[in-house]
N, C-alpha and C positions, 0 to 999 in steps of 0.2 A: 568373480562377482560374489560378494557376500550375501548370503541368504539367511533370513531369520524366520523360523516357523514356530508358531505357538497358537493355542486355541484362543487366547485372550489378547493377542498382540494387537489386533485391529482395534479393539475397544480401548486399550490403553493408549495406543498411538493417537486415536481420534480425540480422546479427552485432552491429551497434552496439546494437540494441535489447536483445539478450540480455546484452550486457556491461554496459549501463548501466541501462536502464529496468527490467529484471527482475532486478536485482542480488540480490534476496532468495533466488535459487536458487543463489547462490555456495556452494561446498562448502568453502572455505578456513576452517579453524578456528583460525588464529593470532590473536593479539590484540596491541594496541599498548600494553599496560600491564605493570606489574611482575608477576612470577610469584607474589609473596607477597600478592596482594590477598585479603582475606577472602572466603570463599565462603558464600552464605546457606544452604547445606544444613546448616551447623553451627548455624543458628538454629532453635530449636524453634518449630513452628507458623507458619512464615513463608511457606510456599508450598503450593500444591495443584496436582496434575497432572490434565489431562483429555485424552482422545483423541476423534477424530471417528468416528462411524459414518456410514452413508449418509443418516441423517435427524436426527441429534442429536449430543450429546457425552456422554461417560461418564467418571467419575473413575477414575484408575488410580494405582498407587503409583509407577511409573516409566514413562517413555515406551517403553522397550524391552520392557515387559511388556504393552503393548497388543497385541491380536490382529494377527497378520501379515495383510497384504492384498496384492493384486496391484499391482505398481508401474505407474503410468500417467504419461504426459507431464504436466508440471506444469500445463499449461493445462486438462487433463482431470481432474485429481485433486481430491479433497476436501481442501482446505487453506485457511488464511487467506491471502487474496491482498492485502488492504488493510485498514487499521484507522486509527481516529482518535478523539480526544476531541472532544466538542462544544465549539465556540468559546464564550467567555464571554458574548458579546453575545446568544447565543441560549439560554443555559442556563436562564433563568427560566421559559421556556415549554416546556422539554423534559422529558419523563418519564424520559429516560435521560441518562447522562453520557458514554457512549462507545459506539462501534459497531465491528464487524469484519465484513467480507464474507467468507463462507466459500464458496469456489468450488464449484459443483455441489451446494450444500446450502441456503444461505439467509443470514440476517443474525443475528449475535450482537448483543444489546443489553445494556449494562451499567448497573446502578445502583450505589449505594454498596456494596450487599451481595449483589446477585443478578446472575445471568447467565441470559438467556433466548434461545432460538433461534426464529426465525420462518422458515417455508418457503413457497414458492410453486412447485408442481410445473409450472406453465405456463411458468416462467422458468428455474429453476436447473439442472435435470438436463441440459439440451440445449446450453447455451452457457457460455462462460467469463465470469465476473463479476470485475471488478477496479476499481481506481482510485476509491476512496471520497472524495467531497468534500461540501460543504454548499451549498445554495442556500436562502436565507431560513431558515436553521436546520434544514432538513430534509435528511437524508442522501440523496445521489444517487450512483449508481454506473453503470458503463459495461459494456455487454455486447458480446462479439465472438465470432467463431468462427475458431479457428486453421486456416488453410489447410493447414498441415503435417500435421495429424492428423484432418482432417475432409474430407468430400466437397466439393470446390471448386465443384460445380455447384449446391449449395444456395443458394437466393436469400436473401441477407442482408437485402434490403429488407423482407422480411416480419417481421423481428425489430426490437424497439426498440433504439435506440442508447443512450439514457439512461433510467434507471428510478429512481423515488423510493421510499423506504420511509416510509410514514406512521407516525410513532411513537405516535400516539394510537389509530389503528384497527388497527395491526399488519398493514397490507396494502401490497402493492406495486402501483405504478401507472406504466405507460409514459408518459414525458414527451415524448421526441423520437424520431422515427423517421428512417430514411434518406430517405424521401419528403419529410418536412418540410424537409430540407436539400437537396432536389432532386438526390439522388444516384441513379444508376441501379441496377438490380438486380444488376449484376456489380461494383459498387464496394463497398468496405468501409472504414470508419474504423479505422485501426490505432493511433491515439494522439491525445491531446489535452492541452492545458494550460488550466486554468481559473484566472484571476487574480482572480476576484470580480466582474468586469465582462464579460470577453470570453472566449469559448472559441476557442482556436486549434487547428485539427485537421489531421490528415494522413489521406488516403484513398488506397487502392491499387486498381488494376484490372489484372487479368491479361490480357495479350494473348498472341498465339500464341508469340512467342519473346522476350518482354520484359514488364516490368511498368511500368505508368504510375502516377505518384504525383500527387496534387493536394493543394494546401495552401490553406486558407481560414480565415477567422474569422467568427464570428457572435456578435452581442451582443443578448441578450434585453432588452426594454424594461421588463420586470418580473421578479420572481423566478420561476424556472421552475415552482415549485410553485403559483404563482398562476394559471397558464395554464389555461384551461378552454374546450374539453375537451382541447386539445393545442396545440402550437406551430404557428403559421401565419406566412406571410410578412409579415403585418400587425403582428406584435409582436416582430420581431427585425430587426437590421441585418446584412446579409450582405456580406462583402468578400473579395476574393482576397488571398492571402498568398504569400510566397516561401518557398522551402526554408530560406533563411538566417534568416528570422523565426521559423519553427517550431523550428529547431535552437537558436536563441538562448534559447528558453524551456525546451526539453526536454533538451538536452545538459548535462552537468555543468559547473558553474562552478568555477574554481580556489578552493581553500579560503581563500585570502587575501581573497576577496571575500565570505566568509560573514559573517553578522551577528555583532556582538561577543559576544552572549550564547552563541552556539554556539562561538565561538573559545575563550572563557574556560572553557566546560564541559569541553573536552578539551585545555586548555593544557598539561597534564602529558605529553601524547603527544609524543615527539620529532619534530622537523621532517623527519627522514629516513625516517619511517614512512609507508608508502603505504596510504592508505585512501580509501574512498568512502562518503559518508553521504547518505541521503535524509531531508530535514529538513522537518517540518511546524511552521509558526510560530504556530499558534493561530488563524489567520484562517479556517480551513475551506476554503481553496483547495488547489490541487494542491501536493504537496510539491516543494521545490526541491532539486536534487542538487548536491553539492559534492565536489570531488576534490582530495586532497593527493598530488602526484606522489611525494614522498619520494625514496627511493633506488630507482632503476630496477631494481636487482637483486632487490628484495623483492617478494613477491606482494601484490596488492591485497586488502585486507580490507574487507568490507562491513559497514555498520551502518545501523540505523534510529533516528531520533530525533524528538522532538516537544517542544513547549512547551505544556503544559496550563495555559492561563491562567485556569482556574477554581480549581484547587488550587494553582497557582503552581509546580508541578514542571516541571523541564526534565530530559530524560533522553536518553541515547544508549545503545543496546544493540548490541554487536558480535555477529557470527554465532556466536562461541564462548561468549557469555554475559558477557563483560566489559562492565560497566555503569558509566556516569558519571551521577550524579544530584545535582541541586541543587534546593532549595526556596527560593523568594524569602522574604527575611526580613532581620533585622538583620545576622546574620553571613554568610548566603548562601554557605556553604562547599560545595564539591564533595565528595561521597562517592563513592569508587570501590570496587566490589566485583564478585564474580563470581556469576552465577546458577549453579545446580547444573550440574555437568559433564555434558554429554550424551555418549552413546556415539559412537564413530567413525561418520561418515556422517550424523550428525544436526546440524542447525543451528537457531539462533534467528532469528526474522524480525520481522514487524510488531509494533508496540507501541502500546498505548493505556492511558490512566489514567482511572479513575473513582473520585473521592474519594481514599481512602487505599489503593486497590488498583491494582496495575499488572498488565496482561495482555500476555503476550508469546507470539507464535506459535512453535511448534517443528514441525519436519518431518524425515522420513527421506529423504535424497537419494541418488540414484544417477545422476550425470551430469544428463541433462535430465528424469529421471523422479522421481516422488515416491511414497513408500510410506505408512507411517503418519504421521499428523499430528495436531496438537491445539494446546493452549495451556497455559501455566502462569499461575496466579494468585499474585501476590506481595503480601504485606502490607507496605507501605512503612513503616508505623508500627513494626512489629516489627523490620524490617531496620535502620532508622535508630536505634532504641533500642539495638540490639545493637552498633552501630558506634560509639556515643558513649561 
């Protein structure tokens, strides 16, 4: 197992993580598209707003009219931290078409016409939930505890590392613990990449005057959700990894290396425009991050994107609501439009598609803190009809 020790490693790694891995908290509201893009707020009955309470979601006419709440660090706030559509190869056995992890609250599950929330008070109120992926068609997500905003003496080995949501029983089940991976009580996994076969992880351990990092991979021999009762050393392959191997998966790739369908989706964006996009390719694995350097004098603009290979929609949503959408078909044309304009200090984030409905997270940001948060439901049928 590769180990890195340095006095400043933790600070450097944290800065990188905040800049790239958690880009959804970026507060820049500029966009890379023309200012005359149509805005869907002019389309009747095309969208609905919702905000989060401590245990559910509630409709509201506008995000700024949601009740004011105390701002919290983004790792502690109730907000959508990760979302994804169900991959096509699993959809026939799935009662839902998309999911969204709501940090400190639970799981949103979407069908063609409904949104449901499922809670588990033994999991969500106390730890940060993030990074939704799929194993055997079942949604799996990651739990961690931020050492910046929590007592570092709390033993993380008592908490699960990966948790599944069973879509049929609507229950949560711990899959993998720190002990399963032979980590000590003072080590914590701070990131991973799941490629469908192997989990590549980074763990940290605080020492007196420095931080120690470990990098390793583990490959389950069956789908995680088939393990009973839990992961053991007999059903996974464990190997050491290097820092370079971990970064190669988690750090952004140049946009020139992006898949062709992603490139053509935003082909109208000038090459001198600087942006960063987290892209889900429809496989159910970890999103891959791409970066266009553009003009160094321009601020980086963040976006979330996905290919929903059930409906055939491909979409990218920038933080200000600028959206590029295409549905596979004979013409396969890209439609560009804006989501309703958010007030200053608000941004759009994670995105998922269920049938003809698109769901996009929104939140109120103040540097590293989050206030009000929720999601918008958009009728893609109405939007596309109005643009044609």
